[in-house]
N, C-alpha and C positions, 0 to 999 in steps of 0.2 A: 459637841459636835464639829469634828474635822471640816474641813474644806472639800467642795466633790470634785476629789482626782482620779476618781474611778466611778466603774456602772454599778458597784455593788451594794445598790440602791434602791427603791424604787420608784426614783425619778422619771424615768423613759416609761415608766408604766404609766403612772399618772399621765402625763402628759398625751400620750394615746390615749387612752380612755377619758380626758377630756375634751380632744378633738371629735371621739364618737359623740360624744355628749351634746355639742355642739352639731355634729350631723344626722343625728336623731331629730334634736329640737328645728330645724331647718327645713329635713324630710317632713314634719308635721303640717311646718306654714307652708313648703311648695306644694305640697299637695292638698292644701284645706282641711288636714283630719285636726283632729281638738289635739289642744297642747295638755301637755302634764309639762309640771313643774315640781320643786321641791325645795323646803324651808324660806317659802314666800318668790322664787325666784324662775322664772321659766328654765327648761331643762337646758337650751343652748346659751342660755347668760351661764346656768352654775358649768358649766365647760369652760366659757372666757373666764369665770374666779378662782376659778384652778390654775389655770394658765395664772391670769395674775396673782396671787398667792405665791406659787413657787419661784415666779419671774421676782417680784418683790426679793428673796431670800437672797434668789440667788446673784441679780444685782450687785444687791448692795454689799456681797461677800467681793465681787466684783472692784468693786471701790475700796474695798478693804485692801488689795493685793495689789492695787496700782493705783492710786489715788491722786491722778492729773487728768486733766479735762480731757488734754486733746485725744492722749491714749485709749483711756476710756469710751470720750464719743466714738472712736472708729473702730474700738472693738463690736461696741452696742449696733454701727454701723454695717460690718461687716457680715452681723448677726442676723439682721432685717434685709438688707437691700437687694443683695445678689436675686434670693429665691425673688421675693418680690418682683424684683425689675423684669423678670422672665415669667412669672407669671402674668404679669399685665400687659407686655408685646403679645405674647404667645392668645389672649383672650383680644387683643384689637386686629391680628396680624393673620391670625389664621381661626378660632374661633368665630370671630363675626365675620369676615367673607365667607365664610362655609356658611353660617345659618342665618344670617341679616337676610329678611325678605325683601329688601332693596338692592337694589342693581350695585355693584364693585362699585362702581366711580362716583355713587351718589353717597356711596357708603361712607370713599375715604374724604369725600369734600364736605361730608358735615363736620360741621364744631363738634358735637360731640363727643364725634372719633377722637379728634385731637384729645379736646378734653380726659377722657380718661387715663390718658399718657401722666396727667399730673397726679395719679394714685402711685405713682412713683415715688413722687416727691411724699407722699401721705397727707394727697389732700382728698379726701373720699368721691370718688366721681363712679354712678352704680349704673350707668346706661349707657346701654353703644346702639343706636339707629338700627332698628328692625331687627334687631337680636330679641330671644323669648319675648315678643310682642301679643304672641295668644298665649303664653305659660297660665296656670290657675295663678300663678304669683307675676304678674307682669313684668316685662324689661329689665328686669335686675339680674345684674348680669354678675355681680358678686358682692351679694352682704355682708359677707365678713372683713371685709376689710376698715370695718368702717371705727373697729378695736385699737389698728396699727399705730395713727397717731396717736392714740390712748398710751398704749405702752411707750409712747419714743417722749411724749411727756412726761411719762414716770422718769426716763432715766436723767431726763433734763435735770428732774427735781431732786434727787439722788444728792447728785453732782452739786448744787442749787446749795441744799441745808449741810452739805458735809464743809462749809464755810473755805475753802481751799483745801490741801493735799491733808486732808483728816478725816478721821472716821465720823459718817453720817451721826449728830444727836438727837438721845432718845427724846429728852422733851420735846425741840422741832419736829420732829418727826407727828410725836404725838399732837403738839397745834395744831401741825397739817392737816392731821387727821379731822382736826375738832371743825377746821375751817371748811372742807371740803365736804362735812355732813351739815354742815351751816346754811353752806350755797347748793346742796342738793334739796334740805328741807324747805328753803328760802322758793326755790325756781318749784318744786314740786307742788306746792299751795300755793303761789301767786300767778305761776302761771302756765296754770293750767290749760294745754288745748295750744298752747303758743311755742316758740322754738327760740333759744338765742345760739346762734351756730359760731364755729370760733372754732376759722381754718375748716371748715364741711363737717366740723358736729356741733354735735346740739352740748350745750353744757352742763343739760341735767344726766342725760347719760354719762356723758365720762363724769362727772364727779359723784356717781353711784356707783362706778367700780374701781376709781385710782385708789380708794380706802384699801383695796383689798390686797393693792401692791407695796403700799406702806405698810400696814401692816406686818406681810409676808419680808420688810427690808426691819422695822421694827423687831421682827423675833430675832434674826439677822443681828442685828447691834446690842440684840441682852441674851445674847443664850450666852453667854456664863452663868447669869442669872434668871433666865425662863428656863426650866425643862419640860423637853417637851412630852410626853406622859400617855402610854395609850390610856390608860383608867380615865384622864381625864376628861382625854379627845373622845372616847365613847360616850361620857359622863352630857361633854357637848353636845352629840350626835343626838343622844337619847332627847336632850331635852329641847333642843330644835325641832324635832317629829312631834316630840308631844304640844309643844305650842301651835304648829301646824295643824294639829289635828283635834285637838282638844279648845285650842283659846284664836280660833282664825284670824279675829278680829284684834287680836294683840300686835305693835307695832315691830314685825322682826325683823323688816333688812338691815338693821343696825347693830345687831346684837350679833349678825353673822359676818361682818365687817372685819369682826374677832374672832369666836366662832370657828367659821369656815379655813381661815390663815391656819390656825392653828392645828386643825383637823390632817389638812391636808398635808402640812408641815412633819406632824408627825406619823402619817402614812407613808410620804415621801422616803422618809430618814431609815423608817423599817429594814432592813432585809428578807423580806419575805423570799423563802427558796426559790418559788415560782417565779413571781413576780418582778427578780430582781433580775429576771434572766432577759426581760421585755427588749433591753439595749443593746443584744447582743448582734445584731445585725445590724444597729445602726438605730439614728433617728427619725422618723419621716412623719412627726405630730408637727411640725411647722406648714410643712409641705403639704399634709393632710386637710390641717387647718387655710391653707393658700387653694386647694385645689377642689375643696370639695362641694362649697357653693356652683361655680362653675358647672362643675360637672350635673350634679343632680338636675341646672335647671335645664342641663343638655337632655339627659336620662325624661326629665318629665316633656319634654318638645318633640322626643322621639318616640313617646305613646302617647300621645297627641294626647294627654292628661290625663289619663288611663291608670298610671301603675299608682298604688297605693303605697303608703311612706313605709311599710312593714319591708316589701321589696326595694325601694328609692334605697331605704337605708342600709341594705345588707348590698346593695349592687355599688351604693356611691363606697362605703367602705373599703371592699376588696381593690375596688378601681383605683382608689386615692393613696391607701396603704402601698404598691404598689408603685406611683409617681412621686407619693412621698419617700421611698426607697431610694427612688432614681437621684429626686433632687438632693438626697443628701449626700449622696455618692460621688454625684457628677459635680455639685455647686457646692450645699451649703461647708459639706466637711471640709472640701481646699481649701474655701473661704475663710474658715476660722483657721486653717492652720496658718493663715500670715498670722494671726492674734498674735503667738510666739515671737514674731517678727517686733512686735508693739510694747510686748509686755516686760517689767524690767530681766536681766538675765538670770537672776535667781530664781524667776518665776516660770520662764521660757518653756521648762521640763513638768511641768505643773499641767494634768487636765484640767481644764475648766467646764462645769457644768454649763450648759445651754439653756436656752430660755425661748420662748416667744414672745 
């Protein structure tokens, strides 16, 4: 498998599909509809897991091309922060004042308004004063932001596991996965109903999805030894489906840590004639992910909590696809061109894969 230097693969399609799954799952939650799931995970979580599996592979590949801490973090920051910053500022200074039920003066003086800006520093804050107070799922402005500090923590772990200007070591990544598994299991069994919060993020929630990123990275590091085969991926998908249908009590979560990244990357590296053309107009997936939740909450608010989840999913997908393309062409893509000034000369003309 070669590095991702072109869009002649299914990666863009998978990212947009993952964003759609997040929209679908959140539409169910925000309208009070019944929740759907797949392979032991809520449907919105499955979308996040796809993002993490893809990102683990691509970020590990980015480290291999330029194993230097400063440039690595700079490039990852250029991918995350410009679009995030704009989304947060629009939420605070446009969406909030328009939709808040409290007067503008009180809105801007409220500590929660200033605190919401901490999202720019990846410290999750979800509420703005008086915004969406009467929604079916009240107060939450952007519930999708919880995953971004977890994602960035995975970036730092990849650099740490590389031990200097070297490739990340497979054994170190594997041991980290076992450690995360241990923490997640300990947390879920001993601290049911309680929360251990690190930088605004629930420890159990973080450690339950970080392994998907790490297994994606492991598949990158071992790509010369582990082939991504369609028949193996299909067998994994059938096995997970059979366990979910016929042995629902089976602890399937940890199996998905390995199976889902393998399945996702196998599909991603395929060059399906139609699917590989999803990226010809750009990659709106990150913008879709950032803007979907506030757009959904706004539509629920404007409908007076009467909109159904199917209509909400459709309208949100159309709106955020446009917003995502605007974000890509006007902000994300220009920011990513700065990576060429950071990368080594031999890499400047390679086209790096994108990740959320």
